[in-house]
N, C-alpha and C positions, 0 to 999 in steps of 0.2 A: 391488545397484541396477543399473539400466540394462537393456538388451534390450527385449523386447516390452512394451509398456504394456497391461496388461489392465484396470487400474483407475486412473482419474484422479479425484482429489478437489481441490476448490477451497474454501479457507477464508478467512474474513475479514469485511470490513465492506461498506459500500455500494458501494465500487468493484468488488468481486467479485460483488455482487448484480447489477450491470450498470447502476447509475444513471448516466444521461447518454447512454445508447444506447437510446432509446425504440422500441419495435415495437408494433404492434397487440396489445393485451392485456397490456402490461407492459414489462419490461426485458429485453434480451439481454445484451450486453457481453462482457467478456473471457472468461468461463467457457465459454459455448457456442461462442464463436469458437475458442477453444483446442481444445475437445473435438472440433470438426469435423476437426482435424487428426489425430485418434485415432479414426477411424470405428468400429473394432472394440472400443474399450475401454468398460468401464462407466463412467459419469460420475455423480459426485455433487457437489452444490454446497451446502455448509452454511452459507454466508455470511448474515448478517443485518445489515440497516441499523442503524447506530449501534454496532455491535460494537466492544469494546475488546479488549486482548490477553487480559485476564482472562476475558472472555466466550467468546473462542475456546477457551481452555483448559478452562473448566468446561462449556460447552454444545455445542461443535462437534468437539472432538478425538475424544471417544468415538465419535461417529457416523462421522468420517472413518476412524479405525482399523478399525472394523467393516466397512468397505467393502473392506479388504485392498488398498490403494493401491500401485501401482508408481510412481506419480508424484504429487506434491502441490504445489500452488501456495498461497501464503499472503501476503495483503496486509492488514496491520492496523498500527495505531499512531497514526494521525493523530487518532482519536477520543480517545486518551489524552493526546496533546499539547495538545488544545484544551480541557482541563479544569483547574479550579483545584487539583485533588488529584493532578496529575501527579507520579508517583514513578518515577524511572528504575531504581531498584533492584527494585521490585516488577514493573515492566515486563520487566526482564531475566529475573527468575525465571519470569514466565509464557511469554515467547517461547522461553526455553531449554527449558522443559518441552514445549511444543508441537513445536518443530523436532526435539528429541531423541527424542521418542516416535515421530514419523513416520519419522525416520531409522532408529531401531532396529527399526521394523516393516518395513524393506526399501524404503522409498519414496525416490525421488529427489526432493529438495525444492528448490523455488525460491521466494525472496521477493524484496522490493525494498528499496532505499535511497531515501529520499525526497528530492525536489527542493525548491527554494525557493518554497513556496506564495506568499509575499509578492510574487514577480515576476509571478505569474499573477493572483492575487486582490488587487487593490489595497487596501492598508490604510494607515491613518496611520503615520508613521515609527516612533513608539515601539512600537505593536503589531506592525509588521512586524519590528522588531529582536527583540522578545520572541518572536515565532513562530519566526524564524530560529534563535535560541538553543535553543529547545525542540526543533526538528527536529534540530539538531546533536547533542543529548543522545540522541534517538531513534536516529539513525543510528550513534552510538557503541555503543549497545546491540546493534543489528542486526549491525554489524561483528563484535562479539564472538561472537554466536551463530552466525553464518555460518561463522566461522573454527572454532570448536569442533567443529561438526558437519559440516564440509565441504559445506555447502548451496551451491546456486547463488544468485546474486543479480543482479537487473536494477537498475542505477543509473538512477533516473528522471531525474536531473539531465542524463544523457548519452543519454537515449532521443531518438530521431529526432523533431524537432519539439517537444521538450519544452516550449518557451516561445513556440510559435506559437499564435495564437488558435484555429486550426482544429482543434487537438488537444483543446480543452476544450469542455465543455458550457455551457449558458447560466449555470450558477452558478459557473463558473471553479473549482470544486472537484473535479468528477468528469470523467473523459475523455468526449469526444464519441465518436460512433461511430468516427471516424478514430482517435482516441486509444486506444480499446479495441482497435481492430485492430492498432495499433502495439504495444500492450502485449502482446497475445496472441502476436504474432509473435516478440517478445523472450523471452517465456516458452518458447515452442516451441524457440527457438535454444539457451537455457540447458539445457533438458532433453536436447536433442541433445548438447551438450557433455558432459552427465553420463552419456552412453552409452545413452540411451533412443532406441529407434527411433521416428521421427516420420514416418509414412507419408503424411501429407497436408501442406498448407501453409495459412497464414492469408493470405487474399487482402487486399491493401491497398484494394481497391475498395469503396467504400461501396455498400450495396445492402440493401434490405429494411427500412431504418429509417424512422421518421417525420421528414419534413422539418421543421427547426426554423426558424421565422419570426421577424422583429422583434417580433411580438406576444408570442411566448413569452418573449423576452428582457425585455420590459417587465413582463409578468405575473409572472415570476419575481423581478424586482427589488423590486416592490411587495409581493408576498404572502410571498416566501420570503427573498430576500436580505437586506433591511433587518432583519427579525426575527432572522434567523440572525447577522448581524453584531452585533446588540445583545446577544444571548445570549452568543456566544463572546467578545465584547469584554469583557463583565464578568468572565469567567473569566481573561482575560489581562491585564487592567488592573493588578492587583497585581504581576504578574511584569514588566510593562512599566515600572511606577513604579520597581521595583527596579533595573532596567537603567539608567533615566534617573538615579536617585540615584548609582549607582556611576560613571556617566560624569561626573557632576558632581564627585564626591568623589575620583575616581581609584581607587576601591576595586576589589577583584577579584570576579569572579563567584563564587557559592558552588558548590563542586564536590561530586560524589558522595563518599560516605565512602571513605577510602583502602582500596584492595583490593576495593571493592564490585563493580567491573567489570573485566574483563581489558582490557589496552591495546588500542587500535584497531588494525585491520588496515593493512597496506600497502596502497597504491593497487591493486595487482594482486589482493590478497585480497579487497578490498572488491568489486570487480567480478567476481571469480572467473572470470577470462578466461584 
């Protein structure tokens, strides 16, 4: 791993599709912004909106490996967290298989640890606590996978401007153009730390995107935001109710089966710095 990057692949969900950074004709986002720092590398983005970890393993990994990548970026997990059938053990198996296969193929791999979405997307208290607990389980899985395979990791909680409004798109779920640029720059830095030659740089200057107006915000809230909150709220309500019940009764949270996951990383290992 390391050295000249001849092939760069990006796998994942709507974040790596580029949602939140609109340009004429579609989305741009973190993938193309990162690829611009590797102007001579082959670039493939297999990401699909709505992808879960299992989706990446079944539908994206084969294409990514066929591209013979020297560097790979993976962002996935939040669509698993936001579903009623969330299973951290199955999530661990899928992420471990994806990262392990990419590393075994000789790619320098970088993924992310997730921030507290509840601080960005305002949710009612019980739902916010339920989401925070789920993200904690997701991050524990990511920590274990990163440690086992020696992958790089960007801690989104510590990303520059992580909780600034300007980092986020109108939906408060996906990065804005600025957020995508910050994420791409962080990925480039982690790949450089892994020994990859990064001949270019990710510019922090926003350019080429479509200007987002207050009308966009209002339109998203009416046509996308409220319906999304209703759908995901129904998925998280049972988990939120369990958290409320345990807080009232003094009970403990239900843990993963003993030995199902390796212990979490140290702070240094989590950030892979």
